[in-house]
C-alpha positions in Angstrom: 0.0 0.0 0.0 2.8 2.4 0.9 4.5 1.8 -2.5 1.2 2.6 -4.3 0.7 5.8 -2.3 4.3 6.8 -3.0 3.7 6.1 -6.7 0.8 8.5 -6.8 2.9 11.0 -4.8 0.5 11.0 -1.8 1.9 12.8 1.2 0.6 12.3 4.7 -1.8 14.9 6.2 -0.5 17.3 8.8 0.1 15.5 12.1 0.4 12.1 10.5 3.5 10.1 9.8 2.3 8.0 7.0 -0.5 8.1 4.4 -3.5 6.3 5.9 -5.5 4.0 3.7 -8.6 6.0 4.6 -7.2 9.3 3.2 -5.9 7.5 0.1 -9.1 5.6 -0.7 -11.4 8.5 0.1 -9.6 10.5 -2.7 -9.6 7.4 -5.0 -13.3 6.9 -4.3 -14.1 10.5 -5.4 -12.1 10.1 -8.5 -13.6 6.8 -9.5 -17.2 7.9 -8.9 -16.6 11.1 -10.9 -15.0 9.1 -13.7 -17.9 6.6 -13.7 -20.4 9.5 -13.9 -18.6 11.1 -16.8 -18.2 7.8 -18.5 -21.9 7.1 -18.4 -22.7 10.6 -19.7 -20.2 10.3 -22.5 -21.6 6.9 -23.5 -25.1 8.3 -23.5 -24.1 11.2 -25.8 -22.3 8.8 -28.2 -25.4 6.6 -28.3 -27.6 9.5 -29.0 -25.3 10.6 -31.9 -25.3 7.1 -33.3 -29.1 6.9 -33.1 -29.4 10.3 -34.9 -27.0 9.1 -37.6 -28.9 5.9 -38.1 -32.2 7.7 -38.3 -30.8 10.1 -40.9 -29.5 7.1 -43.0 -32.9 5.5 -42.7 -34.6 8.7 -43.8 -32.3 9.1 -46.8 -32.9 5.5 -47.8 -36.7 5.9 -47.5 -36.4 9.1 -49.7 -34.6 7.1 -52.4 -36.7 4.1 -53.2 -34.9 1.0 -53.9 -37.2 0.1 -56.7 -39.0 1.9 -59.5 -42.8 1.8 -59.7 -44.1 1.9 -63.3 -47.7 2.7 -64.1 -49.8 -0.2 -65.0 -50.5 -0.6 -68.7 -53.6 -2.3 -69.9 -52.4 -5.4 -71.5 -53.4 -9.0 -71.2 -56.5 -11.0 -71.7 -58.9 -8.8 -69.5 -57.9 -5.6 -71.3 -58.3 -7.2 -74.8 -61.7 -8.6 -73.8 -63.0 -5.2 -72.5 -61.7 -3.3 -75.6 -63.4 -5.7 -78.1 -66.8 -5.3 -76.6 
């Protein structure tokens, strides 16, 4: 533990000889909870951006139809029957 505290340059509080686990982990807890909150917010923003992009792509594909619709021409047995009478 002391090596880890030294690695992060933790210094003991006034009146203490060594860094206590309580002081180290209280700071670490604040950092990790803030990081988790920011991580969730960032992931939510990224997800919203991706949904917007997907909706835009879907709108563009709906605007451009994948097939052409041709008007129906009268041809075939029924049309010939009706025109002869």
